C-alpha atoms as one frame of an Amber mdcrd trajectory, in Angstrom:
protein
 -19.490  -6.701 -23.080 -20.965  -9.969 -24.576 -19.729 -13.152 -22.872 -16.683
 -14.695 -24.809 -16.228 -18.408 -25.381 -14.950 -20.528 -22.596 -11.375 -20.920
 -21.892  -9.632 -24.356 -22.031  -8.352 -26.116 -18.953  -4.948 -26.430 -20.256
  -4.675 -22.727 -21.054  -5.804 -21.659 -17.618  -3.447 -23.774 -15.873  -0.566
 -22.084 -17.966  -1.691 -18.679 -16.956  -2.744 -18.604 -13.565  -2.439 -21.982
 -11.853  -2.766 -20.319  -8.890   1.664  -6.125  -4.554   3.880   6.238   5.387
   3.522   9.235   4.654   3.408  11.127   1.125   4.786  10.070  -2.151   8.461
   9.717  -2.153  10.939   9.687  -5.339  11.134   6.166  -6.469  14.603   4.495
  -6.622  16.424   4.113  -9.808  15.701   0.282 -11.019  18.070  -1.865 -12.947
  16.946  -2.978 -16.647  15.123  -6.179 -17.115  17.476  -9.224 -16.065  17.978
 -12.050 -13.940  18.321 -12.446 -10.045  20.280 -15.194  -8.457  18.135 -17.525
  -5.908  18.703 -20.863  -4.468  18.375 -23.213  -7.426  18.955 -21.211 -10.238
  18.012 -17.699 -11.664  14.700 -15.751 -11.727  13.685 -13.514 -14.643  12.398
 -10.065 -13.606  10.830  -6.993 -15.464  10.071  -3.675 -14.436   7.946  -1.109
 -16.096   6.848   2.516 -15.089   8.925   5.510 -13.764   6.558   7.250 -11.541
   7.223   8.528  -8.165   5.225   6.246  -6.198   6.653   3.436  -3.988   7.405
   0.408  -6.368   4.920  -2.515  -6.428   6.284  -6.041  -6.399   4.065  -8.451
  -8.203   3.844 -12.132  -7.260   2.082 -14.318  -9.874  -0.090 -17.312  -9.606
   0.313 -20.997  -9.949   2.266 -22.731  -8.992   3.716 -23.052 -12.319   2.332
 -19.853 -13.876   4.458 -16.831 -14.892   4.124 -13.127 -15.096   2.922 -12.837
 -18.784  -0.406 -11.434 -17.993   0.581  -8.594 -15.968   2.626  -6.208 -18.282
  -0.417  -5.512 -20.710  -2.882  -5.384 -17.752  -0.985  -3.383 -15.089  -0.332
  -0.346 -17.262  -2.553   1.894 -15.033  -0.721   1.292 -11.943   2.676   1.894
 -13.790   1.493   5.303 -14.759   2.283   6.048 -10.986   5.078   3.940  -9.845
   7.376   1.305 -11.162   5.858  -2.053 -11.312   8.386  -5.221 -10.663   7.277
  -8.614 -12.107   9.154 -11.749 -12.184   8.815 -15.299 -13.050   9.236 -17.792
 -10.217  11.823 -20.362 -10.392  10.497 -23.214 -12.816   8.418 -20.941 -14.480
   8.494 -18.504 -17.498  11.883 -17.226 -18.553  13.463 -18.402 -15.279  15.603
 -21.391 -14.726  13.763 -24.921 -14.424  13.497 -26.515 -11.000  15.837 -29.478
 -11.050  14.831 -30.861  -7.690  11.005 -30.478  -6.913  11.442 -32.193  -3.378
  14.192 -29.629  -2.326  13.175 -26.390  -4.210   9.275 -26.375  -4.776   8.594
 -25.527  -1.123   6.582 -22.513  -0.093   9.540 -21.055   1.806  11.871 -21.132
  -0.743   9.413 -19.158  -3.033   9.012 -16.398  -0.272  12.765 -15.962  -0.238
  12.594 -15.128  -3.835  10.938 -11.923  -2.655  14.179 -11.202  -0.300  16.248
 -11.675  -3.411  14.425  -9.445  -5.624  14.330  -6.592  -2.995  18.080  -6.957
  -2.511  18.961  -7.048  -6.034  16.916  -4.235  -7.143  17.174  -1.906  -3.803
  13.795  -1.896  -2.850  13.904  -0.462   0.455  10.407   0.347   0.406   7.742
  -1.669  -1.661   4.182  -2.717  -1.869   3.371  -6.304  -2.620   0.687  -7.536
  -4.786   0.246 -11.552  -4.510  -2.397 -13.031  -6.891  -3.682 -16.422  -6.232
  -0.965 -18.817  -5.198   1.149 -15.592  -5.350  -1.002 -14.543  -2.262   0.310
 -17.719  -0.456   3.944 -16.511  -1.360   3.297 -12.933  -0.182   1.703 -14.292
   3.425   4.743 -16.576   3.655   7.022 -13.684   3.298   5.211 -11.200   5.498
   5.079 -13.969   8.263   8.378 -15.836   7.870  10.790 -13.399   6.409  11.584
  -9.684   7.188   8.892  -7.524   5.887  10.756  -4.241   6.970   9.819  -1.691
   4.291   6.713  -3.404   3.030   4.123  -0.555   3.126   0.961  -2.519   2.214
  -0.018  -6.096   0.585  -2.774  -6.296  -2.034  -3.931 -10.073  -1.958  -5.732
 -10.899  -5.170  -7.933 -13.875  -4.855  -5.472 -15.356  -2.677  -4.846 -19.067
  -1.697  -5.080 -18.823   2.152  -5.902 -22.260   3.292  -6.377 -25.248   0.735
  -9.341 -26.710   2.987 -11.086 -23.413   2.476 -10.126 -23.223  -1.212 -11.785
 -26.819  -1.720 -14.653 -26.005  -0.050 -15.543 -22.982  -2.174 -14.649 -24.779
  -5.264 -17.030 -27.642  -4.441 -19.605 -25.036  -3.780 -18.988 -23.666  -7.221
 -18.983 -27.182  -8.870 -22.388 -27.409  -7.749 -23.420 -24.499 -10.075 -22.010
 -26.221 -13.114 -24.212 -28.688 -15.585 -25.310 -31.653 -14.269 -23.146 -33.552
 -17.017 -20.010 -31.526 -15.517 -20.845 -32.248 -11.773 -21.197 -36.037 -12.628
 -17.660 -36.112 -14.507 -16.085 -34.299 -11.762 -17.493 -36.408  -8.653 -16.628
 -39.664 -11.068 -12.853 -38.394 -11.259 -12.626 -37.687  -7.815 -14.017 -41.158
  -6.789 -11.825 -42.971  -9.108  -8.765 -40.888  -9.179  -8.646 -40.721 -13.045
  -8.586 -37.105 -14.187  -7.459 -38.087 -17.829 -10.987 -38.571 -19.192 -12.519
 -36.259 -21.978 -15.491 -35.809 -19.801 -13.394 -34.350 -16.891 -11.543 -32.131
 -19.114 -14.860 -30.639 -20.652 -15.962 -30.143 -17.015 -12.790 -28.636 -16.080
 -12.918 -26.219 -18.966 -16.591 -25.189 -17.935 -15.492 -24.490 -14.530 -12.515
 -22.348 -15.810 -14.805 -20.521 -18.140 -17.204 -19.555 -15.247 -14.622 -19.024
 -12.461 -11.240 -18.548 -13.960 -11.246 -16.004 -16.860 -14.223 -14.753 -18.327
 -12.656 -12.665 -21.299 -11.111 -15.585 -23.235 -10.356 -13.215 -26.199  -8.586
 -10.650 -23.829  -6.217 -13.254 -22.631  -5.671 -14.770 -26.269  -4.739 -11.318
 -27.195  -1.684 -11.112 -24.762   1.395 -11.345 -26.858   3.680 -11.868 -23.870
   1.887 -15.277 -23.018   2.979 -16.654 -26.522   6.557 -15.928 -26.595   7.223
 -19.345 -24.978   5.398 -21.613 -22.625   4.604 -19.434 -19.681   4.236 -22.211
 -17.051   5.242 -25.449 -15.985   2.492 -27.991 -15.214   4.686 -30.329 -13.617
   5.081 -27.944 -10.967   1.447 -27.246 -10.805   0.667 -30.816 -10.563   3.412
 -31.607  -7.841   2.469 -28.770  -5.652  -1.339 -28.523  -6.114  -2.939 -31.371
  -8.295  -4.889 -32.218 -11.303  -7.217 -29.067 -11.193  -8.239 -26.064  -9.418
 -10.882 -28.133  -7.228  -8.707 -31.225  -6.240  -5.390 -30.977  -4.409  -3.378
 -33.927  -4.241   0.012 -32.220  -4.052   2.468 -30.734  -1.339  -0.057 -27.822
  -0.763  -2.850 -29.907   0.220  -2.407 -29.289   3.994  -1.427 -25.561   3.417
  -3.278 -23.291   5.842  -2.553 -19.610   6.835  -6.241 -18.623   7.742  -5.461
 -18.842  11.461  -2.300 -16.382  10.921  -4.267 -13.499   9.010  -4.560 -11.704
  12.049  -0.764 -11.515  12.541  -0.639  -9.264   9.605   0.364  -5.722  10.701
   0.278  -3.613   7.748  -2.431  -2.129   5.301  -4.125  -5.116   3.555  -6.462
  -5.014   0.502  -8.411  -8.230  -0.387  -9.174  -7.744  -4.330 -11.481 -10.385
  -6.137 -13.647 -10.774  -8.999 -17.457 -10.990  -8.771 -17.413 -14.676  -9.954
 -13.946 -15.608  -8.540 -12.975 -18.968  -7.406 -11.820 -17.326  -4.525 -15.135
 -16.475  -3.387 -16.048 -12.971  -2.236 -17.926 -14.541   0.579 -14.756 -15.902
   1.657 -12.780 -12.934   1.285 -15.329 -11.011   3.432 -14.619 -13.399   6.143
 -10.898 -13.276   5.807 -11.014  -9.447   5.887 -12.695  -9.575   9.080  -9.816
 -11.416  10.664  -7.300  -8.612   9.605  -8.012  -5.445  11.596  -8.154  -2.475
   9.241  -8.084  -4.434   6.039 -10.473  -3.612   3.373 -12.219  -5.752   0.424
 -12.833  -4.467  -3.091 -15.050  -6.777  -5.510 -14.616  -6.244  -9.332 -17.747
  -6.675 -11.146 -18.097  -8.909 -14.039 -14.540 -10.622 -13.335 -13.350 -13.931
 -12.454 -10.026 -15.189 -10.875  -7.902 -13.322 -13.470  -9.604 -10.234 -12.850
  -6.716  -8.276 -14.141  -7.492  -9.493 -17.544 -11.252  -9.525 -17.329 -11.640
  -6.074 -16.130  -8.058  -4.289 -16.158  -9.509  -0.803 -15.725 -11.567  -1.569
 -12.664  -8.597  -3.551 -11.407  -5.951  -0.740 -11.681  -8.354   1.775 -10.361
  -8.880  -0.429  -7.356  -5.326  -0.914  -6.681  -4.316   2.747  -7.392  -7.170
   4.039  -5.055  -5.573   1.652  -2.240  -2.036   2.716  -2.730  -2.851   6.118
  -2.862  -4.634   6.108   0.457  -1.921   4.024   1.922   0.887   6.460   0.888
  -1.289   9.608   2.081  -1.350   8.449   5.402
């Protein structure tokens, strides 16, 4: 496939800024609708009716939405229900009225509990993408993960310090002009310049999503603004490689060894969540595995949907065959 044009930083932030025994019959799931959570309602969508245990997908951000998944996870939905939802403050869900009270990691993890109770998901697999991996980890480490058969962590944010280390290593691979613009913005604290925007766009095109045409063809992401940039900036910061928000001290790296279920780390070859880092994380989780998707960046389900679906299906089939 030929290399597409580069994606704008604004578009990327909207879409990603930063789921034993044999197969059992899937439970009957309600139609698409809303679930009440602390602070409002979150919108959910279910596709697929296969016999496998349902997968619950937790999208990235903070402040993105689930719009990139219905058209890119159809291969998984051939075998099982795939449950997607928009976190509070994003997509079709209610807006967040009090960021200080509601835009906290623990409350986002509680959304998983609410979804499971509402849909009767006694057994599930979890797939957490980017920031969604943080939510998945928080749920598994702080809530009641009974009935969670596995977790797939797709380019996950596990610790901000390590994420920024990786990001700075990747910045060093950009053009000299972009490197200078990024370093100047960090030094001055001014991220509003055109030169920084161009540098951010180059970074996203290299390590965010490589198949821009495929993303721009996703109709679900054009229905309404899929994200909430204020939420992203409040929790994370002005760009993927600068964190000034409430997640600036986030760190669960030391807790990975506490995971007591099958774990798959899934990452793109050119992912900003670097494959080298995911290999280190894998070594911290006994029995976990890593799959690297060739010619894909952070939004690997958009860049290479067939390979993404195959990797997840292989993992879930192996888990359910135990």
